[in-house]
VMD Tcl script that builds the backbone (N, CA, C; Angstrom):
set m [mol new atoms 564]
animate dup $m
set s [atomselect $m all]
$s set {name element resname resid chain x y z} {
  {N N MET 1 A 29.514 155.142 5.037}
  {CA C MET 1 A 30.169 155.447 6.471}
  {C C MET 1 A 31.545 154.143 5.729}
  {N N SER 2 A 32.383 153.653 6.023}
  {CA C SER 2 A 32.954 152.865 6.074}
  {C C SER 2 A 32.932 151.941 7.122}
  {N N THR 3 A 33.285 150.794 7.092}
  {CA C THR 3 A 33.319 149.785 7.392}
  {C C THR 3 A 34.060 149.258 8.162}
  {N N GLN 4 A 33.176 148.475 9.199}
  {CA C GLN 4 A 33.088 148.760 10.387}
  {C C GLN 4 A 33.999 146.585 11.173}
  {N N LEU 5 A 35.473 146.766 11.760}
  {CA C LEU 5 A 35.972 146.226 12.158}
  {C C LEU 5 A 35.896 145.473 13.574}
  {N N GLN 6 A 35.145 144.731 14.321}
  {CA C GLN 6 A 34.547 144.286 16.031}
  {C C GLN 6 A 34.984 142.805 16.264}
  {N N LEU 7 A 36.326 142.873 17.285}
  {CA C LEU 7 A 37.195 141.696 17.328}
  {C C LEU 7 A 36.226 141.318 18.412}
  {N N ARG 8 A 36.882 140.134 19.088}
  {CA C ARG 8 A 36.270 139.877 20.210}
  {C C ARG 8 A 37.110 140.442 21.200}
  {N N ARG 9 A 36.303 140.414 22.461}
  {CA C ARG 9 A 36.800 140.918 23.837}
  {C C ARG 9 A 36.716 140.668 24.735}
  {N N GLY 10 A 37.451 141.146 26.001}
  {CA C GLY 10 A 36.822 140.756 27.109}
  {C C GLY 10 A 38.240 141.117 28.121}
  {N N THR 11 A 37.418 141.294 29.591}
  {CA C THR 11 A 38.719 141.645 30.719}
  {C C THR 11 A 40.277 140.805 31.040}
  {N N THR 12 A 41.300 141.483 31.369}
  {CA C THR 12 A 41.658 140.621 31.480}
  {C C THR 12 A 41.993 139.561 31.786}
  {N N SER 13 A 41.221 139.151 33.083}
  {CA C SER 13 A 40.172 137.656 33.676}
  {C C SER 13 A 39.469 136.783 32.805}
  {N N ASP 14 A 38.591 137.658 32.074}
  {CA C ASP 14 A 38.531 136.791 31.015}
  {C C ASP 14 A 38.663 135.973 30.122}
  {N N HIS 15 A 39.988 136.621 29.456}
  {CA C HIS 15 A 41.776 136.198 29.119}
  {C C HIS 15 A 41.998 135.230 29.735}
  {N N SER 16 A 42.101 135.457 31.065}
  {CA C SER 16 A 42.519 134.394 31.979}
  {C C SER 16 A 42.198 132.665 31.377}
  {N N THR 17 A 41.100 132.520 31.252}
  {CA C THR 17 A 40.465 131.346 31.147}
  {C C THR 17 A 40.364 130.565 29.885}
  {N N PHE 18 A 40.341 131.522 28.721}
  {CA C PHE 18 A 40.357 131.298 27.115}
  {C C PHE 18 A 40.891 131.054 26.727}
  {N N THR 19 A 41.408 130.251 25.206}
  {CA C THR 19 A 41.679 129.445 24.720}
  {C C THR 19 A 41.277 130.106 23.556}
  {N N GLY 20 A 42.106 131.295 22.887}
  {CA C GLY 20 A 41.456 131.090 20.968}
  {C C GLY 20 A 42.326 130.161 20.235}
  {N N ALA 21 A 41.326 130.615 18.949}
  {CA C ALA 21 A 41.781 129.677 17.811}
  {C C ALA 21 A 43.071 129.775 17.359}
  {N N VAL 22 A 43.397 128.969 16.250}
  {CA C VAL 22 A 45.214 129.359 15.779}
  {C C VAL 22 A 44.786 131.031 14.805}
  {N N GLY 23 A 45.477 131.810 15.402}
  {CA C GLY 23 A 45.791 132.957 14.884}
  {C C GLY 23 A 44.724 134.017 14.828}
  {N N GLU 24 A 42.986 133.299 15.635}
  {CA C GLU 24 A 42.793 134.473 16.687}
  {C C GLU 24 A 43.477 135.622 17.343}
  {N N ILE 25 A 42.059 136.660 17.462}
  {CA C ILE 25 A 43.024 138.004 17.372}
  {C C ILE 25 A 41.455 138.800 18.306}
  {N N THR 26 A 41.954 138.750 19.947}
  {CA C THR 26 A 41.021 139.244 21.156}
  {C C THR 26 A 41.293 140.469 21.472}
  {N N VAL 27 A 40.698 141.527 21.725}
  {CA C VAL 27 A 40.990 142.890 22.883}
  {C C VAL 27 A 41.001 142.513 23.883}
  {N N ASP 28 A 42.346 143.013 24.659}
  {CA C ASP 28 A 41.924 143.352 26.635}
  {C C ASP 28 A 41.380 144.856 27.090}
  {N N THR 29 A 40.430 144.728 26.719}
  {CA C THR 29 A 40.111 145.771 27.403}
  {C C THR 29 A 40.632 146.968 28.690}
  {N N ASP 30 A 40.502 145.827 29.720}
  {CA C ASP 30 A 41.671 146.076 30.869}
  {C C ASP 30 A 43.287 147.046 30.377}
  {N N LYS 31 A 44.006 145.808 29.391}
  {CA C LYS 31 A 45.196 146.524 29.244}
  {C C LYS 31 A 44.858 147.345 27.894}
  {N N ASP 32 A 43.614 147.764 26.994}
  {CA C ASP 32 A 43.473 148.350 26.280}
  {C C ASP 32 A 44.892 147.532 25.014}
  {N N THR 33 A 44.946 146.241 24.913}
  {CA C THR 33 A 46.321 145.502 24.301}
  {C C THR 33 A 45.137 144.981 23.125}
  {N N VAL 34 A 45.737 143.764 22.064}
  {CA C VAL 34 A 45.674 142.824 21.241}
  {C C VAL 34 A 46.515 141.659 22.540}
  {N N VAL 35 A 46.194 140.793 21.575}
  {CA C VAL 35 A 46.072 139.269 21.796}
  {C C VAL 35 A 46.176 138.690 20.763}
  {N N VAL 36 A 47.391 138.235 20.560}
  {CA C VAL 36 A 47.095 136.571 19.704}
  {C C VAL 36 A 46.996 135.313 20.155}
  {N N HIS 37 A 46.327 134.130 19.388}
  {CA C HIS 37 A 46.255 133.385 20.181}
  {C C HIS 37 A 46.516 132.145 19.612}
  {N N ASP 38 A 47.335 130.837 19.540}
  {CA C ASP 38 A 47.635 130.283 18.988}
  {C C ASP 38 A 47.078 129.121 19.071}
  {N N GLY 39 A 45.531 128.301 20.089}
  {CA C GLY 39 A 44.997 127.419 19.651}
  {C C GLY 39 A 44.940 126.581 20.866}
  {N N SER 40 A 45.904 126.589 21.651}
  {CA C SER 40 A 46.752 126.010 23.186}
  {C C SER 40 A 46.795 126.347 24.525}
  {N N THR 41 A 47.320 127.934 24.140}
  {CA C THR 41 A 47.530 128.724 25.147}
  {C C THR 41 A 47.083 129.409 26.084}
  {N N VAL 42 A 46.108 129.548 27.319}
  {CA C VAL 42 A 45.454 129.721 27.705}
  {C C VAL 42 A 45.481 131.152 27.846}
  {N N GLY 43 A 44.965 132.101 27.590}
  {CA C GLY 43 A 45.483 133.589 27.672}
  {C C GLY 43 A 46.028 134.792 26.527}
  {N N GLY 44 A 46.599 133.470 25.987}
  {CA C GLY 44 A 47.007 134.122 24.873}
  {C C GLY 44 A 48.194 134.522 24.931}
  {N N HIS 45 A 48.856 135.489 24.254}
  {CA C HIS 45 A 49.668 136.257 24.194}
  {C C HIS 45 A 49.720 138.053 24.249}
  {N N PRO 46 A 49.641 138.820 24.809}
  {CA C PRO 46 A 49.193 139.869 24.973}
  {C C PRO 46 A 50.680 140.429 23.999}
  {N N LEU 47 A 50.322 141.890 23.307}
  {CA C LEU 47 A 50.952 142.488 22.912}
  {C C LEU 47 A 51.272 144.137 23.269}
  {N N VAL 48 A 52.375 144.372 22.971}
  {CA C VAL 48 A 53.274 145.418 23.769}
  {C C VAL 48 A 52.789 145.944 23.041}
  {N N LYS 49 A 52.069 147.787 23.506}
  {CA C LYS 49 A 51.389 148.726 22.901}
  {C C LYS 49 A 52.575 149.490 22.501}
  {N N GLU 50 A 52.432 150.773 22.008}
  {CA C GLU 50 A 53.353 151.587 20.691}
  {C C GLU 50 A 53.648 152.138 22.011}
  {N N SER 51 A 52.961 152.625 23.240}
  {CA C SER 51 A 52.956 153.966 24.134}
  {C C SER 51 A 53.410 153.136 25.523}
  {N N SER 52 A 53.766 152.187 25.211}
  {CA C SER 52 A 54.519 150.978 25.976}
  {C C SER 52 A 56.191 150.724 25.977}
  {N N VAL 53 A 56.505 150.730 24.763}
  {CA C VAL 53 A 57.517 150.643 23.791}
  {C C VAL 53 A 58.936 151.864 24.792}
  {N N GLY 54 A 58.056 152.148 24.459}
  {CA C GLY 54 A 59.541 154.101 25.323}
  {C C GLY 54 A 59.003 153.876 26.226}
  {N N THR 55 A 58.859 153.506 27.305}
  {CA C THR 55 A 58.441 153.806 28.748}
  {C C THR 55 A 59.140 152.618 29.044}
  {N N LEU 56 A 59.082 151.367 28.184}
  {CA C LEU 56 A 59.896 149.454 28.751}
  {C C LEU 56 A 61.340 150.454 28.330}
  {N N ALA 57 A 61.411 151.029 27.156}
  {CA C ALA 57 A 63.151 151.041 27.015}
  {C C ALA 57 A 63.974 152.110 27.059}
  {N N SER 58 A 63.474 152.989 27.571}
  {CA C SER 58 A 64.011 154.042 28.645}
  {C C SER 58 A 63.894 154.186 30.854}
  {N N GLN 59 A 63.793 152.483 30.967}
  {CA C GLN 59 A 63.681 152.233 32.478}
  {C C GLN 59 A 65.002 152.009 32.470}
  {N N ASP 60 A 65.643 152.085 33.710}
  {CA C ASP 60 A 67.220 151.023 33.950}
  {C C ASP 60 A 66.529 149.531 33.511}
  {N N ALA 61 A 67.319 148.782 34.075}
  {CA C ALA 61 A 67.744 147.390 34.242}
  {C C ALA 61 A 67.056 146.880 35.724}
  {N N ASP 62 A 67.465 147.739 36.695}
  {CA C ASP 62 A 65.932 147.187 37.903}
  {C C ASP 62 A 65.033 147.526 37.541}
  {N N ASP 63 A 64.485 148.372 37.296}
  {CA C ASP 63 A 63.298 148.743 37.304}
  {C C ASP 63 A 62.128 147.785 36.835}
  {N N VAL 64 A 62.701 146.866 36.410}
  {CA C VAL 64 A 61.983 145.967 34.352}
  {C C VAL 64 A 62.568 144.582 35.666}
  {N N ALA 65 A 60.491 143.750 35.277}
  {CA C ALA 65 A 61.071 142.806 36.052}
  {C C ALA 65 A 60.030 141.749 35.200}
  {N N ILE 66 A 60.570 140.493 35.155}
  {CA C ILE 66 A 60.808 139.358 33.995}
  {C C ILE 66 A 60.080 138.151 34.163}
  {N N THR 67 A 58.951 137.828 34.559}
  {CA C THR 67 A 58.668 136.881 35.636}
  {C C THR 67 A 57.917 135.807 34.263}
  {N N GLY 68 A 59.025 134.967 34.407}
  {CA C GLY 68 A 57.892 133.506 33.356}
  {C C GLY 68 A 58.183 133.388 31.880}
  {N N GLY 69 A 59.041 134.699 31.344}
  {CA C GLY 69 A 58.904 135.195 29.535}
  {C C GLY 69 A 60.250 135.510 29.404}
  {N N SER 70 A 60.599 136.466 28.059}
  {CA C SER 70 A 61.878 136.584 28.052}
  {C C SER 70 A 61.467 138.035 27.129}
  {N N ILE 71 A 62.490 139.305 27.068}
  {CA C ILE 71 A 62.539 140.223 26.094}
  {C C ILE 71 A 63.056 139.779 24.799}
  {N N THR 72 A 61.940 139.966 23.594}
  {CA C THR 72 A 62.866 139.664 22.613}
  {C C THR 72 A 64.120 140.004 21.941}
  {N N GLY 73 A 64.799 139.755 21.552}
  {CA C GLY 73 A 66.140 139.805 21.025}
  {C C GLY 73 A 67.227 140.819 21.624}
  {N N VAL 74 A 66.524 140.216 23.152}
  {CA C VAL 74 A 67.679 140.637 24.701}
  {C C VAL 74 A 68.317 138.920 24.647}
  {N N ASP 75 A 69.252 138.759 24.760}
  {CA C ASP 75 A 69.999 137.805 24.801}
  {C C ASP 75 A 71.202 137.784 25.972}
  {N N ASN 76 A 71.069 136.507 27.187}
  {CA C ASN 76 A 72.584 136.252 27.524}
  {C C ASN 76 A 72.662 138.206 27.699}
  {N N VAL 77 A 71.586 138.210 28.611}
  {CA C VAL 77 A 72.304 139.898 30.078}
  {C C VAL 77 A 73.112 139.429 30.978}
  {N N VAL 78 A 74.181 139.516 31.134}
  {CA C VAL 78 A 74.546 140.541 32.889}
  {C C VAL 78 A 73.931 140.737 33.547}
  {N N PRO 79 A 73.927 140.089 35.156}
  {CA C PRO 79 A 72.685 141.037 35.621}
  {C C PRO 79 A 74.090 141.278 36.655}
  {N N GLN 80 A 72.952 142.786 36.907}
  {CA C GLN 80 A 74.218 143.509 38.581}
  {C C GLN 80 A 73.432 143.865 39.135}
  {N N ASP 81 A 73.852 144.071 40.788}
  {CA C ASP 81 A 73.297 144.082 41.753}
  {C C ASP 81 A 72.504 145.386 42.038}
  {N N SER 82 A 73.431 146.649 41.686}
  {CA C SER 82 A 73.357 147.418 41.653}
  {C C SER 82 A 73.698 148.943 40.471}
  {N N PRO 83 A 73.526 149.944 39.902}
  {CA C PRO 83 A 74.018 150.113 39.586}
  {C C PRO 83 A 75.141 151.151 39.380}
  {N N SER 84 A 75.220 151.194 40.333}
  {CA C SER 84 A 77.078 151.363 40.777}
  {C C SER 84 A 77.728 150.339 41.554}
  {N N GLY 85 A 77.711 148.662 41.300}
  {CA C GLY 85 A 77.647 147.627 42.395}
  {C C GLY 85 A 78.485 146.843 41.484}
  {N N ALA 86 A 78.310 145.558 41.434}
  {CA C ALA 86 A 79.345 144.567 40.666}
  {C C ALA 86 A 77.989 143.841 40.253}
  {N N ALA 87 A 79.175 143.535 38.578}
  {CA C ALA 87 A 78.122 142.101 37.829}
  {C C ALA 87 A 78.445 141.070 38.035}
  {N N GLN 88 A 77.353 140.047 38.124}
  {CA C GLN 88 A 77.891 138.942 38.147}
  {C C GLN 88 A 77.662 138.357 36.620}
  {N N MET 89 A 79.062 137.752 36.532}
  {CA C MET 89 A 80.021 136.892 34.846}
  {C C MET 89 A 79.132 135.691 35.404}
  {N N PRO 90 A 79.462 135.061 34.076}
  {CA C PRO 90 A 78.751 133.834 33.573}
  {C C PRO 90 A 80.033 132.564 34.433}
  {N N SER 91 A 79.923 131.514 35.091}
  {CA C SER 91 A 80.590 131.604 35.433}
  {C C SER 91 A 80.359 129.410 35.405}
  {N N GLY 92 A 81.359 128.803 35.503}
  {CA C GLY 92 A 80.595 127.460 34.951}
  {C C GLY 92 A 81.891 126.904 35.502}
  {N N THR 93 A 82.487 124.845 35.206}
  {CA C THR 93 A 83.532 124.364 35.163}
  {C C THR 93 A 84.194 124.380 33.669}
  {N N SER 94 A 85.243 123.714 33.623}
  {CA C SER 94 A 86.120 123.937 31.633}
  {C C SER 94 A 85.054 123.729 31.373}
  {N N ALA 95 A 84.814 122.424 31.502}
  {CA C ALA 95 A 83.928 121.186 30.698}
  {C C ALA 95 A 82.257 122.014 29.791}
  {N N GLU 96 A 82.201 123.415 30.689}
  {CA C GLU 96 A 80.526 123.847 30.912}
  {C C GLU 96 A 81.187 124.916 29.521}
  {N N ARG 97 A 82.912 124.882 29.476}
  {CA C ARG 97 A 82.575 126.283 28.627}
  {C C ARG 97 A 82.528 126.086 27.116}
  {N N PRO 98 A 81.574 127.430 26.646}
  {CA C PRO 98 A 81.136 127.345 25.231}
  {C C PRO 98 A 80.972 126.802 24.358}
  {N N ALA 99 A 80.756 125.788 24.144}
  {CA C ALA 99 A 81.280 124.818 22.507}
  {C C ALA 99 A 81.782 126.110 21.449}
  {N N SER 100 A 81.368 126.616 21.299}
  {CA C SER 100 A 82.104 128.055 20.224}
  {C C SER 100 A 81.871 129.259 20.411}
  {N N PRO 101 A 83.342 128.923 21.135}
  {CA C PRO 101 A 83.272 130.347 21.936}
  {C C PRO 101 A 83.910 131.771 20.590}
  {N N SER 102 A 83.859 132.475 20.536}
  {CA C SER 102 A 83.966 133.978 19.731}
  {C C SER 102 A 85.333 135.099 21.231}
  {N N ALA 103 A 86.400 135.521 20.352}
  {CA C ALA 103 A 87.213 136.574 21.383}
  {C C ALA 103 A 85.819 137.702 21.860}
  {N N GLY 104 A 87.061 138.151 22.641}
  {CA C GLY 104 A 86.305 138.727 24.072}
  {C C GLY 104 A 85.402 138.004 25.225}
  {N N MET 105 A 85.025 137.226 25.232}
  {CA C MET 105 A 84.345 136.095 26.168}
  {C C MET 105 A 84.816 136.405 27.330}
  {N N LEU 106 A 84.331 136.453 28.365}
  {CA C LEU 106 A 84.281 136.299 29.621}
  {C C LEU 106 A 83.638 135.051 30.317}
  {N N ARG 107 A 84.368 134.832 31.451}
  {CA C ARG 107 A 83.539 134.180 32.388}
  {C C ARG 107 A 84.594 133.605 33.525}
  {N N TRP 108 A 83.625 133.447 34.678}
  {CA C TRP 108 A 84.469 132.501 35.801}
  {C C TRP 108 A 84.675 131.313 35.821}
  {N N ASN 109 A 85.550 130.452 35.684}
  {CA C ASN 109 A 86.195 128.983 35.142}
  {C C ASN 109 A 85.813 128.498 37.719}
  {N N GLU 110 A 85.182 127.920 37.729}
  {CA C GLU 110 A 84.705 127.467 38.666}
  {C C GLU 110 A 86.063 126.148 39.348}
  {N N ASP 111 A 86.458 125.447 38.240}
  {CA C ASP 111 A 87.465 124.648 38.834}
  {C C ASP 111 A 88.937 125.475 38.658}
  {N N ASP 112 A 89.339 126.328 38.177}
  {CA C ASP 112 A 90.545 127.231 38.614}
  {C C ASP 112 A 90.434 127.949 39.746}
  {N N THR 113 A 89.238 128.383 39.509}
  {CA C THR 113 A 88.517 129.629 40.444}
  {C C THR 113 A 89.091 130.996 40.007}
  {N N GLN 114 A 89.034 131.311 38.930}
  {CA C GLN 114 A 89.635 132.778 38.520}
  {C C GLN 114 A 89.128 133.338 37.130}
  {N N PHE 115 A 89.241 133.819 36.561}
  {CA C PHE 115 A 88.595 135.338 35.611}
  {C C PHE 115 A 89.304 134.636 34.707}
  {N N GLU 116 A 88.313 134.348 33.931}
  {CA C GLU 116 A 89.202 133.473 31.872}
  {C C GLU 116 A 88.928 134.485 30.555}
  {N N GLY 117 A 89.297 134.275 30.104}
  {CA C GLY 117 A 88.872 135.138 28.501}
  {C C GLY 117 A 89.278 134.131 27.759}
  {N N TYR 118 A 88.425 134.418 26.281}
  {CA C TYR 118 A 88.727 133.605 24.665}
  {C C TYR 118 A 89.335 134.258 24.099}
  {N N ASP 119 A 90.750 134.696 24.182}
  {CA C ASP 119 A 91.180 135.573 22.980}
  {C C ASP 119 A 91.111 135.040 21.213}
  {N N GLY 120 A 90.620 134.553 20.759}
  {CA C GLY 120 A 90.231 133.909 19.656}
  {C C GLY 120 A 90.693 132.788 19.491}
  {N N SER 121 A 91.391 132.527 20.049}
  {CA C SER 121 A 92.568 131.357 19.934}
  {C C SER 121 A 92.755 129.607 21.265}
  {N N GLY 122 A 91.975 130.090 22.008}
  {CA C GLY 122 A 92.063 129.293 23.668}
  {C C GLY 122 A 91.353 130.611 24.767}
  {N N TRP 123 A 91.320 129.841 26.290}
  {CA C TRP 123 A 90.795 129.842 27.659}
  {C C TRP 123 A 92.439 130.629 27.832}
  {N N THR 124 A 92.177 132.102 28.221}
  {CA C THR 124 A 93.794 132.219 29.123}
  {C C THR 124 A 92.227 132.891 30.725}
  {N N GLU 125 A 93.585 132.759 31.113}
  {CA C GLU 125 A 93.649 133.731 32.772}
  {C C GLU 125 A 93.431 135.178 32.133}
  {N N ILE 126 A 92.808 135.919 32.944}
  {CA C ILE 126 A 92.349 137.254 33.174}
  {C C ILE 126 A 93.032 137.972 34.517}
  {N N ALA 127 A 94.324 138.790 34.305}
  {CA C ALA 127 A 94.548 138.596 35.686}
  {C C ALA 127 A 93.793 140.157 36.327}
  {N N GLY 128 A 94.883 140.425 37.727}
  {CA C GLY 128 A 93.948 141.235 37.900}
  {C C GLY 128 A 94.805 143.230 37.061}
  {N N GLY 129 A 94.981 144.199 37.722}
  {CA C GLY 129 A 94.721 145.346 37.293}
  {C C GLY 129 A 96.677 145.818 37.504}
  {N N GLY 130 A 96.940 145.463 38.489}
  {CA C GLY 130 A 98.767 145.415 37.933}
  {C C GLY 130 A 99.420 143.894 37.805}
  {N N GLY 131 A 98.751 143.150 37.702}
  {CA C GLY 131 A 99.453 141.201 37.425}
  {C C GLY 131 A 99.612 140.572 38.158}
  {N N GLY 132 A 98.923 140.060 38.315}
  {CA C GLY 132 A 99.052 138.870 39.248}
  {C C GLY 132 A 98.111 139.117 40.960}
  {N N GLY 133 A 98.919 139.727 41.757}
  {CA C GLY 133 A 97.858 140.056 43.011}
  {C C GLY 133 A 98.911 141.240 43.513}
  {N N GLY 134 A 99.095 142.011 42.344}
  {CA C GLY 134 A 100.203 143.100 41.960}
  {C C GLY 134 A 99.815 143.803 43.089}
  {N N ALA 135 A 100.021 144.588 44.102}
  {CA C ALA 135 A 100.267 145.102 45.337}
  {C C ALA 135 A 100.476 146.797 44.834}
  {N N THR 136 A 99.908 147.561 45.568}
  {CA C THR 136 A 100.970 149.154 44.831}
  {C C THR 136 A 101.666 150.155 46.124}
  {N N GLY 137 A 102.543 149.574 46.292}
  {CA C GLY 137 A 104.004 150.248 46.745}
  {C C GLY 137 A 103.295 151.798 47.503}
  {N N ALA 138 A 104.414 152.419 48.253}
  {CA C ALA 138 A 103.735 153.945 48.592}
  {C C ALA 138 A 104.181 154.644 47.240}
  {N N GLY 139 A 103.434 155.898 47.461}
  {CA C GLY 139 A 103.604 156.966 46.222}
  {C C GLY 139 A 102.719 156.498 44.604}
  {N N GLY 140 A 102.627 154.510 44.615}
  {CA C GLY 140 A 101.188 154.581 44.064}
  {C C GLY 140 A 102.725 153.483 42.566}
  {N N ASP 141 A 103.735 153.271 43.409}
  {CA C ASP 141 A 104.221 153.075 42.225}
  {C C ASP 141 A 103.812 150.763 41.685}
  {N N GLN 142 A 104.239 150.844 40.975}
  {CA C GLN 142 A 102.985 149.426 39.927}
  {C C GLN 142 A 104.620 148.382 40.370}
  {N N VAL 143 A 105.720 148.215 41.181}
  {CA C VAL 143 A 106.466 147.656 41.321}
  {C C VAL 143 A 106.616 146.086 41.500}
  {N N PHE 144 A 104.727 145.840 42.942}
  {CA C PHE 144 A 105.249 144.448 43.130}
  {C C PHE 144 A 104.022 143.418 42.538}
  {N N TRP 145 A 104.454 141.749 42.554}
  {CA C TRP 145 A 104.294 141.327 42.024}
  {C C TRP 145 A 103.807 140.134 42.909}
  {N N GLU 146 A 102.391 140.506 43.708}
  {CA C GLU 146 A 102.970 138.873 44.364}
  {C C GLU 146 A 101.976 138.040 44.143}
  {N N ASN 147 A 102.555 136.624 44.617}
  {CA C ASN 147 A 101.297 134.918 44.552}
  {C C ASN 147 A 101.240 134.444 45.617}
  {N N ASP 148 A 100.667 133.824 45.833}
  {CA C ASP 148 A 100.627 132.708 46.859}
  {C C ASP 148 A 101.549 131.987 47.111}
  {N N GLN 149 A 101.323 131.279 48.438}
  {CA C GLN 149 A 103.056 130.719 48.499}
  {C C GLN 149 A 102.382 128.510 48.307}
  {N N THR 150 A 100.915 128.421 48.111}
  {CA C THR 150 A 101.054 127.604 48.165}
  {C C THR 150 A 99.760 127.023 47.601}
  {N N VAL 151 A 99.960 125.835 46.290}
  {CA C VAL 151 A 99.559 125.879 45.082}
  {C C VAL 151 A 98.353 124.560 45.295}
  {N N THR 152 A 97.103 125.076 45.879}
  {CA C THR 152 A 95.891 124.272 46.388}
  {C C THR 152 A 94.837 123.015 45.182}
  {N N THR 153 A 95.208 123.828 44.460}
  {CA C THR 153 A 93.927 123.178 43.190}
  {C C THR 153 A 95.310 123.009 42.284}
  {N N SER 154 A 94.947 121.985 41.783}
  {CA C SER 154 A 95.730 121.823 40.214}
  {C C SER 154 A 95.317 122.779 39.260}
  {N N TYR 155 A 96.357 122.953 38.705}
  {CA C TYR 155 A 96.634 124.237 37.464}
  {C C TYR 155 A 97.399 123.618 36.030}
  {N N THR 156 A 96.831 123.915 35.145}
  {CA C THR 156 A 97.848 123.393 34.077}
  {C C THR 156 A 98.657 124.978 32.933}
  {N N LEU 157 A 99.414 124.570 32.964}
  {CA C LEU 157 A 100.108 125.861 32.339}
  {C C LEU 157 A 99.384 126.090 30.516}
  {N N THR 158 A 98.777 126.991 30.343}
  {CA C THR 158 A 98.528 127.671 29.021}
  {C C THR 158 A 99.772 127.121 27.622}
  {N N ALA 159 A 99.014 125.679 26.755}
  {CA C ALA 159 A 100.549 125.729 26.226}
  {C C ALA 159 A 100.791 127.008 25.284}
  {N N GLY 160 A 101.878 126.452 25.453}
  {CA C GLY 160 A 102.682 127.961 24.289}
  {C C GLY 160 A 102.926 129.184 25.017}
  {N N LYS 161 A 102.614 129.610 26.023}
  {CA C LYS 161 A 102.636 129.867 27.363}
  {C C LYS 161 A 103.845 129.265 28.815}
  {N N ASN 162 A 104.449 130.432 29.258}
  {CA C ASN 162 A 105.922 129.975 29.984}
  {C C ASN 162 A 105.306 130.708 31.538}
  {N N ALA 163 A 105.165 130.568 32.590}
  {CA C ALA 163 A 104.805 131.153 33.709}
  {C C ALA 163 A 106.641 131.464 34.614}
  {N N PHE 164 A 106.487 132.395 36.069}
  {CA C PHE 164 A 106.832 132.411 37.302}
  {C C PHE 164 A 106.520 132.894 38.303}
  {N N SER 165 A 106.831 132.104 39.241}
  {CA C SER 165 A 106.746 132.631 40.678}
  {C C SER 165 A 107.096 133.036 42.030}
  {N N ALA 166 A 107.034 133.679 42.707}
  {CA C ALA 166 A 108.180 134.090 43.673}
  {C C ALA 166 A 107.369 132.771 44.412}
  {N N GLY 167 A 109.214 132.536 45.238}
  {CA C GLY 167 A 109.385 131.045 46.275}
  {C C GLY 167 A 109.519 131.650 47.676}
  {N N PRO 168 A 110.178 130.268 48.548}
  {CA C PRO 168 A 109.317 129.017 48.219}
  {C C PRO 168 A 108.061 129.238 47.674}
  {N N ILE 169 A 107.433 127.504 46.887}
  {CA C ILE 169 A 105.985 127.633 46.832}
  {C C ILE 169 A 105.932 126.139 47.162}
  {N N SER 170 A 105.195 125.387 47.852}
  {CA C SER 170 A 104.580 124.900 48.095}
  {C C SER 170 A 103.827 123.553 47.270}
  {N N ILE 171 A 103.086 122.330 47.002}
  {CA C ILE 171 A 102.072 122.453 46.378}
  {C C ILE 171 A 100.795 121.618 47.348}
  {N N ASP 172 A 99.904 121.070 47.989}
  {CA C ASP 172 A 99.587 120.570 48.472}
  {C C ASP 172 A 99.204 119.022 47.635}
  {N N VAL 173 A 98.878 118.021 48.829}
  {CA C VAL 173 A 98.578 116.935 48.217}
  {C C VAL 173 A 97.385 117.057 48.206}
  {N N GLY 174 A 97.049 116.316 46.707}
  {CA C GLY 174 A 96.340 116.136 45.554}
  {C C GLY 174 A 96.141 116.762 44.308}
  {N N ALA 175 A 97.279 118.261 44.809}
  {CA C ALA 175 A 97.037 118.930 44.286}
  {C C ALA 175 A 98.072 119.113 43.093}
  {N N THR 176 A 98.043 119.011 41.599}
  {CA C THR 176 A 99.173 118.725 40.685}
  {C C THR 176 A 99.666 120.246 39.727}
  {N N VAL 177 A 100.913 120.792 39.395}
  {CA C VAL 177 A 100.810 121.535 38.712}
  {C C VAL 177 A 101.752 120.515 37.335}
  {N N THR 178 A 101.407 120.764 35.725}
  {CA C THR 178 A 100.994 121.115 34.937}
  {C C THR 178 A 101.864 121.978 34.075}
  {N N ILE 179 A 102.874 121.258 33.641}
  {CA C ILE 179 A 103.410 121.785 33.083}
  {C C ILE 179 A 103.465 121.573 31.661}
  {N N PRO 180 A 103.251 121.512 29.798}
  {CA C PRO 180 A 103.201 121.401 28.733}
  {C C PRO 180 A 104.645 121.520 27.795}
  {N N SER 181 A 104.748 120.762 27.217}
  {CA C SER 181 A 106.408 120.633 26.472}
  {C C SER 181 A 106.315 121.693 25.830}
  {N N GLY 182 A 107.423 122.167 26.001}
  {CA C GLY 182 A 108.173 123.148 25.555}
  {C C GLY 182 A 107.954 125.065 26.918}
  {N N ALA 183 A 106.722 124.758 27.321}
  {CA C ALA 183 A 106.339 125.684 28.158}
  {C C ALA 183 A 107.638 125.687 29.782}
  {N N VAL 184 A 107.728 126.690 30.477}
  {CA C VAL 184 A 108.732 126.507 31.536}
  {C C VAL 184 A 107.350 127.546 32.694}
  {N N TRP 185 A 108.152 126.776 33.504}
  {CA C TRP 185 A 106.974 127.656 35.302}
  {C C TRP 185 A 109.048 127.742 35.417}
  {N N THR 186 A 109.727 129.173 35.897}
  {CA C THR 186 A 110.539 129.263 36.930}
  {C C THR 186 A 109.400 130.284 37.983}
  {N N VAL 187 A 110.737 129.739 39.037}
  {CA C VAL 187 A 109.667 129.820 40.019}
  {C C VAL 187 A 111.309 130.149 41.128}
  {N N ILE 188 A 111.681 132.154 41.306}
  {CA C ILE 188 A 112.680 132.473 42.255}
  {C C ILE 188 A 112.348 132.811 43.347}
}
mol reanalyze $m
mol bondsrecalc $m
mol representation Tube
mol addrep $m
């Protein structure tokens, strides 16, 4: 007969009050799973059973709830309100931009109240489908470029870029438009 190894075991309730030794392994008899202990965490760290891995992987993201933990290997998930709804993009001020951005990053800039993307050398505005506030004309023509008539928040043109707006344009008190050296803002 072969040698048998039997580990300490107990219910989920038993584990909730038990702090195992560093490296100790126990069995949760309610969940039929192994629990690894670190010597300080009450209840230890239950491991996921192989039979549960396929189940978790095949579920929709909105069917999985994680409370007080994380899924290893999944970072920076963009939440959405429903499968056919909208995603919540990361947002923050210009000062809160990533310290080491990568080309292709997208975010909402709370200072500029607009979407922006990192193109590999700088953050740039992400315009809508037809550009600007582009309206679709009769028959689906994309010939209109609309813009607001009042600058309500300060704006700085991107260095090395030019801009144009249809006027007249007024600038609210306290708001400024900064045009870097070599750049041009044309109001037509």
